[in-house]
PyMOL CGO cylinders between C-alpha atoms (Angstrom):
from pymol import cmd
from pymol.cgo import CYLINDER

trace = [
    CYLINDER, 49.84, 82.08, 46.00, 53.62, 81.31, 46.72, 0.3, 1, 1, 1, 1, 1, 1,
    CYLINDER, 53.62, 81.31, 46.72, 55.33, 83.47, 49.01, 0.3, 1, 1, 1, 1, 1, 1,
    CYLINDER, 55.33, 83.47, 49.01, 58.33, 85.46, 47.55, 0.3, 1, 1, 1, 1, 1, 1,
    CYLINDER, 58.33, 85.46, 47.55, 61.84, 84.58, 48.82, 0.3, 1, 1, 1, 1, 1, 1,
    CYLINDER, 61.84, 84.58, 48.82, 63.38, 87.05, 51.17, 0.3, 1, 1, 1, 1, 1, 1,
    CYLINDER, 63.38, 87.05, 51.17, 63.67, 87.80, 54.79, 0.3, 1, 1, 1, 1, 1, 1,
    CYLINDER, 63.67, 87.80, 54.79, 60.85, 86.86, 57.31, 0.3, 1, 1, 1, 1, 1, 1,
    CYLINDER, 60.85, 86.86, 57.31, 58.53, 89.67, 57.76, 0.3, 1, 1, 1, 1, 1, 1,
    CYLINDER, 58.53, 89.67, 57.76, 55.58, 90.54, 60.00, 0.3, 1, 1, 1, 1, 1, 1,
    CYLINDER, 55.58, 90.54, 60.00, 52.72, 92.67, 58.75, 0.3, 1, 1, 1, 1, 1, 1,
    CYLINDER, 52.72, 92.67, 58.75, 50.36, 94.24, 61.19, 0.3, 1, 1, 1, 1, 1, 1,
    CYLINDER, 50.36, 94.24, 61.19, 47.22, 96.16, 60.46, 0.3, 1, 1, 1, 1, 1, 1,
    CYLINDER, 47.22, 96.16, 60.46, 45.47, 98.13, 63.15, 0.3, 1, 1, 1, 1, 1, 1,
    CYLINDER, 45.47, 98.13, 63.15, 42.23, 100.21, 63.37, 0.3, 1, 1, 1, 1, 1, 1,
    CYLINDER, 42.23, 100.21, 63.37, 42.85, 103.23, 65.45, 0.3, 1, 1, 1, 1, 1, 1,
    CYLINDER, 42.85, 103.23, 65.45, 39.43, 104.86, 65.44, 0.3, 1, 1, 1, 1, 1, 1,
    CYLINDER, 39.43, 104.86, 65.44, 39.04, 105.97, 61.94, 0.3, 1, 1, 1, 1, 1, 1,
    CYLINDER, 39.04, 105.97, 61.94, 42.81, 105.69, 61.10, 0.3, 1, 1, 1, 1, 1, 1,
    CYLINDER, 42.81, 105.69, 61.10, 44.37, 102.54, 59.81, 0.3, 1, 1, 1, 1, 1, 1,
    CYLINDER, 44.37, 102.54, 59.81, 48.00, 101.91, 60.80, 0.3, 1, 1, 1, 1, 1, 1,
    CYLINDER, 48.00, 101.91, 60.80, 50.08, 99.48, 58.69, 0.3, 1, 1, 1, 1, 1, 1,
    CYLINDER, 50.08, 99.48, 58.69, 53.32, 98.15, 60.30, 0.3, 1, 1, 1, 1, 1, 1,
    CYLINDER, 53.32, 98.15, 60.30, 55.97, 95.97, 58.56, 0.3, 1, 1, 1, 1, 1, 1,
    CYLINDER, 55.97, 95.97, 58.56, 58.66, 94.50, 60.71, 0.3, 1, 1, 1, 1, 1, 1,
    CYLINDER, 58.66, 94.50, 60.71, 61.79, 92.58, 59.55, 0.3, 1, 1, 1, 1, 1, 1,
    CYLINDER, 61.79, 92.58, 59.55, 62.16, 89.37, 61.79, 0.3, 1, 1, 1, 1, 1, 1,
    CYLINDER, 62.16, 89.37, 61.79, 65.66, 88.48, 60.48, 0.3, 1, 1, 1, 1, 1, 1,
    CYLINDER, 65.66, 88.48, 60.48, 67.81, 87.66, 63.51, 0.3, 1, 1, 1, 1, 1, 1,
    CYLINDER, 67.81, 87.66, 63.51, 70.99, 89.58, 64.08, 0.3, 1, 1, 1, 1, 1, 1,
    CYLINDER, 70.99, 89.58, 64.08, 74.10, 87.72, 62.85, 0.3, 1, 1, 1, 1, 1, 1,
    CYLINDER, 74.10, 87.72, 62.85, 75.95, 85.52, 65.39, 0.3, 1, 1, 1, 1, 1, 1,
    CYLINDER, 75.95, 85.52, 65.39, 79.37, 86.71, 66.50, 0.3, 1, 1, 1, 1, 1, 1,
    CYLINDER, 79.37, 86.71, 66.50, 81.52, 83.81, 65.98, 0.3, 1, 1, 1, 1, 1, 1,
    CYLINDER, 81.52, 83.81, 65.98, 84.50, 85.47, 67.90, 0.3, 1, 1, 1, 1, 1, 1,
    CYLINDER, 84.50, 85.47, 67.90, 82.57, 85.07, 71.29, 0.3, 1, 1, 1, 1, 1, 1,
    CYLINDER, 82.57, 85.07, 71.29, 82.93, 82.13, 73.58, 0.3, 1, 1, 1, 1, 1, 1,
    CYLINDER, 82.93, 82.13, 73.58, 79.77, 80.50, 74.75, 0.3, 1, 1, 1, 1, 1, 1,
    CYLINDER, 79.77, 80.50, 74.75, 80.25, 82.14, 78.12, 0.3, 1, 1, 1, 1, 1, 1,
    CYLINDER, 80.25, 82.14, 78.12, 80.54, 85.60, 76.59, 0.3, 1, 1, 1, 1, 1, 1,
    CYLINDER, 80.54, 85.60, 76.59, 77.34, 85.01, 74.59, 0.3, 1, 1, 1, 1, 1, 1,
    CYLINDER, 77.34, 85.01, 74.59, 75.49, 84.19, 77.82, 0.3, 1, 1, 1, 1, 1, 1,
    CYLINDER, 75.49, 84.19, 77.82, 76.86, 87.25, 79.49, 0.3, 1, 1, 1, 1, 1, 1,
    CYLINDER, 76.86, 87.25, 79.49, 75.83, 89.47, 76.79, 0.3, 1, 1, 1, 1, 1, 1,
    CYLINDER, 75.83, 89.47, 76.79, 72.48, 88.26, 77.10, 0.3, 1, 1, 1, 1, 1, 1,
    CYLINDER, 72.48, 88.26, 77.10, 72.50, 89.10, 80.74, 0.3, 1, 1, 1, 1, 1, 1,
    CYLINDER, 72.50, 89.10, 80.74, 72.42, 85.51, 81.93, 0.3, 1, 1, 1, 1, 1, 1,
    CYLINDER, 72.42, 85.51, 81.93, 74.90, 82.93, 83.48, 0.3, 1, 1, 1, 1, 1, 1,
    CYLINDER, 74.90, 82.93, 83.48, 75.58, 79.70, 81.52, 0.3, 1, 1, 1, 1, 1, 1,
    CYLINDER, 75.58, 79.70, 81.52, 73.22, 77.95, 83.89, 0.3, 1, 1, 1, 1, 1, 1,
    CYLINDER, 73.22, 77.95, 83.89, 70.41, 80.31, 82.74, 0.3, 1, 1, 1, 1, 1, 1,
    CYLINDER, 70.41, 80.31, 82.74, 70.38, 82.38, 85.83, 0.3, 1, 1, 1, 1, 1, 1,
    CYLINDER, 70.38, 82.38, 85.83, 70.09, 86.14, 85.68, 0.3, 1, 1, 1, 1, 1, 1,
    CYLINDER, 70.09, 86.14, 85.68, 73.45, 87.87, 86.13, 0.3, 1, 1, 1, 1, 1, 1,
    CYLINDER, 73.45, 87.87, 86.13, 72.18, 90.73, 88.00, 0.3, 1, 1, 1, 1, 1, 1,
    CYLINDER, 72.18, 90.73, 88.00, 68.75, 90.07, 89.65, 0.3, 1, 1, 1, 1, 1, 1,
    CYLINDER, 68.75, 90.07, 89.65, 68.33, 93.77, 90.30, 0.3, 1, 1, 1, 1, 1, 1,
    CYLINDER, 68.33, 93.77, 90.30, 68.00, 94.20, 86.62, 0.3, 1, 1, 1, 1, 1, 1,
    CYLINDER, 68.00, 94.20, 86.62, 65.80, 91.30, 85.91, 0.3, 1, 1, 1, 1, 1, 1,
    CYLINDER, 65.80, 91.30, 85.91, 63.89, 91.24, 82.67, 0.3, 1, 1, 1, 1, 1, 1,
]
cmd.load_cgo(trace, "trace")
């Protein structure tokens, strides 16, 4: 069976003790803001351009 064209999706099915939960998640990444510099993109991610955490007290 061929996959339909469209956004990437994740389907999860869980058994919760007599109840079945079905979850569908859209995995499409957010669009890239082309107006930001590379340094600004790193900062928004909470990192320095070297990959270090900007604020170690708020580490992930």
